[in-house]
C-alpha beads as a LAMMPS data file, in Angstrom:
LAMMPS data file: protein, C-alpha beads

380 atoms
379 bonds

1 atom types
1 bond types

-500.0 500.0 xlo xhi
-500.0 500.0 ylo yhi
-500.0 500.0 zlo zhi

Masses

1 110.0

Atoms # bond

1 1 1 210.838 82.670 190.964
2 1 1 213.159 83.519 188.073
3 1 1 213.138 87.357 188.256
4 1 1 213.343 87.183 192.114
5 1 1 216.360 84.971 192.190
6 1 1 217.822 87.771 189.553
7 1 1 217.234 90.250 192.047
8 1 1 218.661 88.791 195.057
9 1 1 221.565 87.967 193.441
10 1 1 221.935 91.660 192.249
11 1 1 221.957 93.232 195.451
12 1 1 224.053 90.325 196.905
13 1 1 226.883 91.686 194.486
14 1 1 225.723 95.283 195.109
15 1 1 226.599 94.842 198.811
16 1 1 229.597 93.143 198.042
17 1 1 231.107 95.669 196.108
18 1 1 230.377 98.626 198.496
19 1 1 232.055 96.725 201.410
20 1 1 228.767 96.969 203.254
21 1 1 227.861 100.309 202.808
22 1 1 225.113 101.827 200.534
23 1 1 226.498 102.670 196.940
24 1 1 225.971 105.942 195.579
25 1 1 224.931 106.494 191.863
26 1 1 227.281 108.966 189.964
27 1 1 225.999 112.577 189.337
28 1 1 224.118 113.137 186.844
29 1 1 225.400 115.455 184.196
30 1 1 224.029 119.148 184.326
31 1 1 222.238 119.744 181.237
32 1 1 223.656 122.557 179.370
33 1 1 220.978 125.404 178.362
34 1 1 219.735 125.287 174.608
35 1 1 220.587 129.039 173.822
36 1 1 217.831 131.339 172.922
37 1 1 216.265 131.461 169.486
38 1 1 217.289 134.663 167.957
39 1 1 214.717 136.767 166.908
40 1 1 214.028 136.783 163.058
41 1 1 214.613 140.408 161.894
42 1 1 211.538 142.044 160.725
43 1 1 210.730 145.320 159.733
44 1 1 207.279 146.478 158.526
45 1 1 207.149 147.321 154.854
46 1 1 204.312 148.174 152.540
47 1 1 204.624 147.498 148.228
48 1 1 202.473 148.732 145.739
49 1 1 199.882 146.226 144.163
50 1 1 197.985 146.548 141.012
51 1 1 194.735 148.129 141.075
52 1 1 192.411 148.970 138.297
53 1 1 191.798 152.092 136.221
54 1 1 188.479 151.512 134.020
55 1 1 188.091 153.804 131.132
56 1 1 189.992 156.980 130.529
57 1 1 188.657 158.733 133.275
58 1 1 190.201 159.955 136.597
59 1 1 189.849 157.165 139.239
60 1 1 190.091 157.279 142.955
61 1 1 189.388 154.874 145.839
62 1 1 188.613 156.015 149.502
63 1 1 187.934 153.467 151.253
64 1 1 188.261 149.424 151.782
65 1 1 187.153 146.334 153.954
66 1 1 189.334 142.893 154.089
67 1 1 187.422 139.530 154.940
68 1 1 190.649 137.849 154.373
69 1 1 193.982 137.900 153.143
70 1 1 192.381 136.798 149.526
71 1 1 189.366 138.580 149.642
72 1 1 188.376 143.030 150.326
73 1 1 186.415 145.335 148.680
74 1 1 187.831 148.971 148.022
75 1 1 185.196 151.656 146.765
76 1 1 185.457 155.349 145.185
77 1 1 184.470 157.972 142.394
78 1 1 185.213 157.854 138.637
79 1 1 184.912 160.929 136.093
80 1 1 186.057 163.239 133.549
81 1 1 186.686 166.009 136.914
82 1 1 188.236 164.152 140.117
83 1 1 186.864 166.636 142.267
84 1 1 183.573 165.542 140.985
85 1 1 182.878 162.003 140.256
86 1 1 180.091 160.691 137.977
87 1 1 180.330 156.899 138.323
88 1 1 180.874 154.820 141.840
89 1 1 184.007 152.623 141.486
90 1 1 184.089 149.576 143.727
91 1 1 186.727 146.924 143.229
92 1 1 187.652 143.534 144.458
93 1 1 190.788 142.131 145.236
94 1 1 191.614 138.318 145.036
95 1 1 194.321 138.010 146.962
96 1 1 196.921 139.007 144.051
97 1 1 195.296 142.162 142.349
98 1 1 192.238 144.984 142.650
99 1 1 189.299 144.191 139.497
100 1 1 186.288 146.801 138.799
101 1 1 183.331 145.108 139.278
102 1 1 179.671 146.401 137.942
103 1 1 177.659 148.625 140.583
104 1 1 174.774 151.320 140.522
105 1 1 175.801 154.934 139.786
106 1 1 171.736 156.321 140.012
107 1 1 172.507 160.390 140.062
108 1 1 172.950 162.047 136.382
109 1 1 175.129 164.282 137.508
110 1 1 177.380 162.851 140.657
111 1 1 178.153 158.877 141.951
112 1 1 181.189 158.766 144.958
113 1 1 181.288 155.928 147.656
114 1 1 183.560 156.841 150.494
115 1 1 183.573 153.908 153.075
116 1 1 182.626 150.296 152.710
117 1 1 182.298 148.105 155.414
118 1 1 180.910 144.203 156.401
119 1 1 179.417 141.922 158.457
120 1 1 180.812 138.781 155.957
121 1 1 181.283 137.881 152.454
122 1 1 177.544 138.182 151.731
123 1 1 176.803 141.425 153.254
124 1 1 179.035 144.439 152.389
125 1 1 177.572 147.921 152.407
126 1 1 179.039 150.803 150.562
127 1 1 177.955 154.958 151.658
128 1 1 178.413 158.033 150.010
129 1 1 176.933 160.180 147.806
130 1 1 174.451 160.499 144.526
131 1 1 173.210 163.861 142.566
132 1 1 170.635 164.877 139.722
133 1 1 170.780 168.573 140.120
134 1 1 168.694 168.844 143.270
135 1 1 171.391 168.880 146.025
136 1 1 173.270 166.392 147.773
137 1 1 171.474 162.728 148.294
138 1 1 173.131 160.170 150.958
139 1 1 173.974 157.032 148.766
140 1 1 173.863 153.096 149.891
141 1 1 174.535 149.960 148.244
142 1 1 174.929 146.633 149.391
143 1 1 176.366 143.653 148.389
144 1 1 174.398 140.213 148.756
145 1 1 176.912 137.567 147.779
146 1 1 176.194 137.991 143.859
147 1 1 175.431 141.656 142.586
148 1 1 175.404 145.264 144.175
149 1 1 172.200 146.676 144.294
150 1 1 171.063 150.200 145.682
151 1 1 169.450 150.430 149.292
152 1 1 166.313 153.043 149.523
153 1 1 166.838 155.688 151.985
154 1 1 164.265 157.490 153.866
155 1 1 162.954 160.731 151.020
156 1 1 163.560 163.235 154.052
157 1 1 166.888 162.582 154.153
158 1 1 169.535 164.708 152.339
159 1 1 173.115 165.379 152.446
160 1 1 176.133 162.789 152.736
161 1 1 177.333 159.608 154.111
162 1 1 180.842 159.419 155.454
163 1 1 180.917 156.095 157.195
164 1 1 179.561 152.962 157.452
165 1 1 179.596 149.910 160.531
166 1 1 178.047 146.474 159.453
167 1 1 177.764 144.800 162.626
168 1 1 175.207 141.996 161.407
169 1 1 172.724 142.082 158.217
170 1 1 170.293 143.073 160.637
171 1 1 172.558 146.042 162.528
172 1 1 174.076 148.806 160.221
173 1 1 174.975 152.291 161.388
174 1 1 176.266 154.961 158.852
175 1 1 177.312 158.627 159.427
176 1 1 177.519 161.282 157.738
177 1 1 176.365 165.337 157.460
178 1 1 173.419 167.333 156.265
179 1 1 173.514 170.524 155.247
180 1 1 176.727 172.673 153.398
181 1 1 179.863 172.420 155.412
182 1 1 181.050 175.359 152.455
183 1 1 178.375 177.889 154.299
184 1 1 179.133 175.907 158.105
185 1 1 175.823 174.975 158.181
186 1 1 176.433 171.015 158.047
187 1 1 174.948 168.943 160.913
188 1 1 175.754 165.395 162.251
189 1 1 173.866 162.651 160.577
190 1 1 173.149 159.265 162.144
191 1 1 171.370 156.084 160.694
192 1 1 170.301 152.780 161.935
193 1 1 169.419 149.942 159.787
194 1 1 167.798 147.263 161.477
195 1 1 167.165 144.606 158.455
196 1 1 164.146 146.258 157.440
197 1 1 164.067 149.637 157.861
198 1 1 165.815 152.656 158.274
199 1 1 165.790 155.140 161.330
200 1 1 167.091 158.514 161.421
201 1 1 168.442 158.475 164.865
202 1 1 168.604 161.972 166.486
203 1 1 172.247 162.050 168.409
204 1 1 171.004 164.646 170.451
205 1 1 173.233 166.158 173.370
206 1 1 176.197 163.705 172.516
207 1 1 176.769 166.412 169.508
208 1 1 175.150 169.759 170.457
209 1 1 174.250 172.620 168.782
210 1 1 176.078 174.130 166.267
211 1 1 178.078 172.913 163.043
212 1 1 179.237 169.377 163.659
213 1 1 180.134 166.579 160.879
214 1 1 180.506 162.778 161.543
215 1 1 183.428 160.776 159.321
216 1 1 183.605 157.703 160.792
217 1 1 182.037 154.838 162.375
218 1 1 183.298 151.905 164.001
219 1 1 181.859 148.814 166.249
220 1 1 183.270 146.666 168.746
221 1 1 179.506 145.091 169.765
222 1 1 175.805 145.695 169.303
223 1 1 175.934 147.652 172.061
224 1 1 179.255 149.258 171.663
225 1 1 179.967 151.741 168.786
226 1 1 181.686 154.713 168.206
227 1 1 181.421 157.496 165.609
228 1 1 183.983 160.494 165.131
229 1 1 184.471 164.232 163.397
230 1 1 183.865 167.626 164.494
231 1 1 181.914 170.027 166.183
232 1 1 182.527 173.618 165.994
233 1 1 185.952 172.350 164.341
234 1 1 187.605 170.466 166.867
235 1 1 187.754 166.798 167.479
236 1 1 184.193 164.857 168.565
237 1 1 183.612 161.418 169.631
238 1 1 180.713 159.839 170.134
239 1 1 179.919 155.997 171.684
240 1 1 177.154 154.497 171.888
241 1 1 176.041 151.949 174.838
242 1 1 172.983 149.960 173.229
243 1 1 170.400 152.372 174.776
244 1 1 171.717 155.933 173.827
245 1 1 174.824 157.697 172.387
246 1 1 176.898 159.988 174.439
247 1 1 179.616 162.279 174.089
248 1 1 183.356 160.895 175.026
249 1 1 185.230 164.198 176.426
250 1 1 188.457 165.051 174.630
251 1 1 190.432 167.859 174.749
252 1 1 192.400 167.429 172.323
253 1 1 192.523 170.270 169.459
254 1 1 193.102 169.478 166.150
255 1 1 190.754 167.572 163.478
256 1 1 189.693 163.699 163.779
257 1 1 189.305 161.933 160.500
258 1 1 188.918 158.151 161.448
259 1 1 188.199 155.817 164.645
260 1 1 189.714 151.962 165.551
261 1 1 188.259 150.497 168.621
262 1 1 190.701 147.539 169.464
263 1 1 189.013 146.938 172.666
264 1 1 186.076 148.700 175.045
265 1 1 188.951 150.055 177.160
266 1 1 190.755 151.146 173.947
267 1 1 190.283 153.286 171.015
268 1 1 192.580 155.570 168.385
269 1 1 191.510 158.465 166.478
270 1 1 193.609 159.951 163.938
271 1 1 194.056 162.956 162.184
272 1 1 195.868 165.736 163.295
273 1 1 197.427 165.052 165.930
274 1 1 197.076 161.190 167.228
275 1 1 194.180 160.533 170.250
276 1 1 193.949 157.184 172.427
277 1 1 191.391 156.491 174.421
278 1 1 192.756 154.210 177.369
279 1 1 189.344 153.183 178.939
280 1 1 189.038 156.901 180.986
281 1 1 190.278 160.002 178.966
282 1 1 191.341 160.625 175.211
283 1 1 195.278 161.826 175.224
284 1 1 197.432 163.421 172.386
285 1 1 200.333 160.830 171.849
286 1 1 203.713 162.274 171.758
287 1 1 206.429 161.556 169.341
288 1 1 204.627 160.978 166.235
289 1 1 206.114 161.879 163.128
290 1 1 205.526 165.314 162.318
291 1 1 204.133 166.894 158.624
292 1 1 201.518 164.903 157.853
293 1 1 197.271 164.492 157.727
294 1 1 196.112 160.816 158.598
295 1 1 193.085 159.504 157.106
296 1 1 192.201 155.845 157.913
297 1 1 193.478 153.446 160.931
298 1 1 192.770 150.025 161.528
299 1 1 194.780 147.327 163.954
300 1 1 195.854 143.841 163.134
301 1 1 196.096 143.465 166.839
302 1 1 196.176 145.546 170.205
303 1 1 199.318 146.883 170.086
304 1 1 199.894 147.087 166.597
305 1 1 197.815 149.470 164.908
306 1 1 198.471 151.064 161.665
307 1 1 197.628 154.629 159.792
308 1 1 197.505 156.252 156.532
309 1 1 197.516 159.725 155.181
310 1 1 199.797 161.725 153.478
311 1 1 202.536 164.274 153.749
312 1 1 203.789 166.988 152.040
313 1 1 207.112 166.808 149.659
314 1 1 210.442 168.281 150.883
315 1 1 210.116 171.233 148.484
316 1 1 205.921 171.699 149.532
317 1 1 204.631 171.136 145.622
318 1 1 202.771 167.641 145.539
319 1 1 201.816 165.071 148.546
320 1 1 202.883 161.602 149.550
321 1 1 201.848 158.400 150.647
322 1 1 202.372 158.471 154.811
323 1 1 201.987 155.068 156.780
324 1 1 202.769 154.857 160.303
325 1 1 202.575 152.293 162.732
326 1 1 202.230 151.911 166.554
327 1 1 203.874 148.493 168.490
328 1 1 203.220 149.418 171.571
329 1 1 205.620 152.033 172.716
330 1 1 205.416 154.707 169.880
331 1 1 204.501 155.698 166.347
332 1 1 207.038 154.622 163.308
333 1 1 206.838 155.471 159.772
334 1 1 206.634 152.347 157.330
335 1 1 208.727 153.031 154.565
336 1 1 207.173 151.780 151.068
337 1 1 208.832 152.309 147.502
338 1 1 208.160 155.830 145.687
339 1 1 205.155 156.247 143.904
340 1 1 205.348 158.840 140.708
341 1 1 202.836 162.094 140.849
342 1 1 201.544 163.187 143.814
343 1 1 199.858 160.146 145.806
344 1 1 197.150 160.470 148.743
345 1 1 195.987 157.496 151.021
346 1 1 192.307 157.667 152.263
347 1 1 191.250 153.937 153.796
348 1 1 193.122 151.045 155.104
349 1 1 192.081 148.402 156.824
350 1 1 193.593 144.888 158.517
351 1 1 193.678 141.580 159.218
352 1 1 194.631 139.443 162.231
353 1 1 197.123 137.509 160.245
354 1 1 199.344 140.816 159.937
355 1 1 197.930 141.743 156.242
356 1 1 197.315 145.521 155.772
357 1 1 195.688 146.195 152.920
358 1 1 195.772 150.579 151.953
359 1 1 194.314 152.584 148.932
360 1 1 193.881 156.283 147.654
361 1 1 194.991 157.695 144.524
362 1 1 198.381 159.323 142.422
363 1 1 197.575 162.108 140.286
364 1 1 199.971 161.830 137.387
365 1 1 200.118 163.811 133.735
366 1 1 197.166 161.741 132.417
367 1 1 195.354 162.201 135.326
368 1 1 193.805 160.606 138.744
369 1 1 194.561 157.257 139.203
370 1 1 193.980 154.495 141.760
371 1 1 196.299 153.745 144.260
372 1 1 196.525 150.633 146.360
373 1 1 199.285 149.236 148.798
374 1 1 199.862 146.090 150.690
375 1 1 201.717 145.927 154.100
376 1 1 203.105 143.783 155.679
377 1 1 203.310 143.368 159.789
378 1 1 205.705 141.951 161.914
379 1 1 204.784 139.805 165.426
380 1 1 204.872 142.484 168.479

Bonds

1 1 1 2
2 1 2 3
3 1 3 4
4 1 4 5
5 1 5 6
6 1 6 7
7 1 7 8
8 1 8 9
9 1 9 10
10 1 10 11
11 1 11 12
12 1 12 13
13 1 13 14
14 1 14 15
15 1 15 16
16 1 16 17
17 1 17 18
18 1 18 19
19 1 19 20
20 1 20 21
21 1 21 22
22 1 22 23
23 1 23 24
24 1 24 25
25 1 25 26
26 1 26 27
27 1 27 28
28 1 28 29
29 1 29 30
30 1 30 31
31 1 31 32
32 1 32 33
33 1 33 34
34 1 34 35
35 1 35 36
36 1 36 37
37 1 37 38
38 1 38 39
39 1 39 40
40 1 40 41
41 1 41 42
42 1 42 43
43 1 43 44
44 1 44 45
45 1 45 46
46 1 46 47
47 1 47 48
48 1 48 49
49 1 49 50
50 1 50 51
51 1 51 52
52 1 52 53
53 1 53 54
54 1 54 55
55 1 55 56
56 1 56 57
57 1 57 58
58 1 58 59
59 1 59 60
60 1 60 61
61 1 61 62
62 1 62 63
63 1 63 64
64 1 64 65
65 1 65 66
66 1 66 67
67 1 67 68
68 1 68 69
69 1 69 70
70 1 70 71
71 1 71 72
72 1 72 73
73 1 73 74
74 1 74 75
75 1 75 76
76 1 76 77
77 1 77 78
78 1 78 79
79 1 79 80
80 1 80 81
81 1 81 82
82 1 82 83
83 1 83 84
84 1 84 85
85 1 85 86
86 1 86 87
87 1 87 88
88 1 88 89
89 1 89 90
90 1 90 91
91 1 91 92
92 1 92 93
93 1 93 94
94 1 94 95
95 1 95 96
96 1 96 97
97 1 97 98
98 1 98 99
99 1 99 100
100 1 100 101
101 1 101 102
102 1 102 103
103 1 103 104
104 1 104 105
105 1 105 106
106 1 106 107
107 1 107 108
108 1 108 109
109 1 109 110
110 1 110 111
111 1 111 112
112 1 112 113
113 1 113 114
114 1 114 115
115 1 115 116
116 1 116 117
117 1 117 118
118 1 118 119
119 1 119 120
120 1 120 121
121 1 121 122
122 1 122 123
123 1 123 124
124 1 124 125
125 1 125 126
126 1 126 127
127 1 127 128
128 1 128 129
129 1 129 130
130 1 130 131
131 1 131 132
132 1 132 133
133 1 133 134
134 1 134 135
135 1 135 136
136 1 136 137
137 1 137 138
138 1 138 139
139 1 139 140
140 1 140 141
141 1 141 142
142 1 142 143
143 1 143 144
144 1 144 145
145 1 145 146
146 1 146 147
147 1 147 148
148 1 148 149
149 1 149 150
150 1 150 151
151 1 151 152
152 1 152 153
153 1 153 154
154 1 154 155
155 1 155 156
156 1 156 157
157 1 157 158
158 1 158 159
159 1 159 160
160 1 160 161
161 1 161 162
162 1 162 163
163 1 163 164
164 1 164 165
165 1 165 166
166 1 166 167
167 1 167 168
168 1 168 169
169 1 169 170
170 1 170 171
171 1 171 172
172 1 172 173
173 1 173 174
174 1 174 175
175 1 175 176
176 1 176 177
177 1 177 178
178 1 178 179
179 1 179 180
180 1 180 181
181 1 181 182
182 1 182 183
183 1 183 184
184 1 184 185
185 1 185 186
186 1 186 187
187 1 187 188
188 1 188 189
189 1 189 190
190 1 190 191
191 1 191 192
192 1 192 193
193 1 193 194
194 1 194 195
195 1 195 196
196 1 196 197
197 1 197 198
198 1 198 199
199 1 199 200
200 1 200 201
201 1 201 202
202 1 202 203
203 1 203 204
204 1 204 205
205 1 205 206
206 1 206 207
207 1 207 208
208 1 208 209
209 1 209 210
210 1 210 211
211 1 211 212
212 1 212 213
213 1 213 214
214 1 214 215
215 1 215 216
216 1 216 217
217 1 217 218
218 1 218 219
219 1 219 220
220 1 220 221
221 1 221 222
222 1 222 223
223 1 223 224
224 1 224 225
225 1 225 226
226 1 226 227
227 1 227 228
228 1 228 229
229 1 229 230
230 1 230 231
231 1 231 232
232 1 232 233
233 1 233 234
234 1 234 235
235 1 235 236
236 1 236 237
237 1 237 238
238 1 238 239
239 1 239 240
240 1 240 241
241 1 241 242
242 1 242 243
243 1 243 244
244 1 244 245
245 1 245 246
246 1 246 247
247 1 247 248
248 1 248 249
249 1 249 250
250 1 250 251
251 1 251 252
252 1 252 253
253 1 253 254
254 1 254 255
255 1 255 256
256 1 256 257
257 1 257 258
258 1 258 259
259 1 259 260
260 1 260 261
261 1 261 262
262 1 262 263
263 1 263 264
264 1 264 265
265 1 265 266
266 1 266 267
267 1 267 268
268 1 268 269
269 1 269 270
270 1 270 271
271 1 271 272
272 1 272 273
273 1 273 274
274 1 274 275
275 1 275 276
276 1 276 277
277 1 277 278
278 1 278 279
279 1 279 280
280 1 280 281
281 1 281 282
282 1 282 283
283 1 283 284
284 1 284 285
285 1 285 286
286 1 286 287
287 1 287 288
288 1 288 289
289 1 289 290
290 1 290 291
291 1 291 292
292 1 292 293
293 1 293 294
294 1 294 295
295 1 295 296
296 1 296 297
297 1 297 298
298 1 298 299
299 1 299 300
300 1 300 301
301 1 301 302
302 1 302 303
303 1 303 304
304 1 304 305
305 1 305 306
306 1 306 307
307 1 307 308
308 1 308 309
309 1 309 310
310 1 310 311
311 1 311 312
312 1 312 313
313 1 313 314
314 1 314 315
315 1 315 316
316 1 316 317
317 1 317 318
318 1 318 319
319 1 319 320
320 1 320 321
321 1 321 322
322 1 322 323
323 1 323 324
324 1 324 325
325 1 325 326
326 1 326 327
327 1 327 328
328 1 328 329
329 1 329 330
330 1 330 331
331 1 331 332
332 1 332 333
333 1 333 334
334 1 334 335
335 1 335 336
336 1 336 337
337 1 337 338
338 1 338 339
339 1 339 340
340 1 340 341
341 1 341 342
342 1 342 343
343 1 343 344
344 1 344 345
345 1 345 346
346 1 346 347
347 1 347 348
348 1 348 349
349 1 349 350
350 1 350 351
351 1 351 352
352 1 352 353
353 1 353 354
354 1 354 355
355 1 355 356
356 1 356 357
357 1 357 358
358 1 358 359
359 1 359 360
360 1 360 361
361 1 361 362
362 1 362 363
363 1 363 364
364 1 364 365
365 1 365 366
366 1 366 367
367 1 367 368
368 1 368 369
369 1 369 370
370 1 370 371
371 1 371 372
372 1 372 373
373 1 373 374
374 1 374 375
375 1 375 376
376 1 376 377
377 1 377 378
378 1 378 379
379 1 379 380
């Protein structure tokens, strides 16, 4: 009852004040829009990070895979002659530095790892070559979370493995070549691991006759796997749909060293020049800084793609690291500190948090030494 009286009295007062007319509330002040936040300036950069150089021999890194910002693997080779390494080189990243890890070197004359990939921290694969006086033999190593061991390959397979895509522990593709490229007798090589056995896969019409070689392989899923290399000295891209391999036709001329598939309708192949797949066709990308050769490509996310390789120095007497980034409109060079000697970048991988890890080598007066850099991306 008290509440009701208060309401009635209050209403009477309002009526008296307004002289019988409806009271009009004063207009509410128009809120002042808050200023839009100013984007924080960001320039992609890279820095040199500590890498390992075991022993007094020459050392080089050829490939890298990143599992997290604090766990990654890089592979390569070591030896007195940088052109013919006699021991594999495996290094592990802990977020701060690279450290050498023990791994098998089965050949008596040549042992080198050219690529590495992982389906998880307890399933890491590395491939390359080995030799003991009877020609090149493909080499495959696997890390199970505890140690690296050699994985036996079919006895009849010869040649070199240059790329690996580990989709799951029971679904791994490796590519490379058999025959001798120096004599123009090389043929593309495809192998598949099902968790128990290797299958030698005939690429058939997807490659065609004549000299051919596969350099890299990447997978979106078990039913969408891509590989690149060359056929008759022109870029070659082939694609697996879960049933068979077919050619992804490209008319772009030049070289293709590596492939990165961002989505079923977006892929990049780098070498010289860069080409892009838009879901229907491959086209050469315009506006790419010239004078370089790219050996590796990786994506942080769609619209944030990195590539690495080398370019000639101004006087054309040495090589210099080259890092490029695509941010949705054009490729631009990413700047970093100068590196003593002649340096080349050979492998790259990226994480969704913007971490980019790149490896390679540098030649100095004391010999060939490993080179590792870390890039920092920017929001797209």
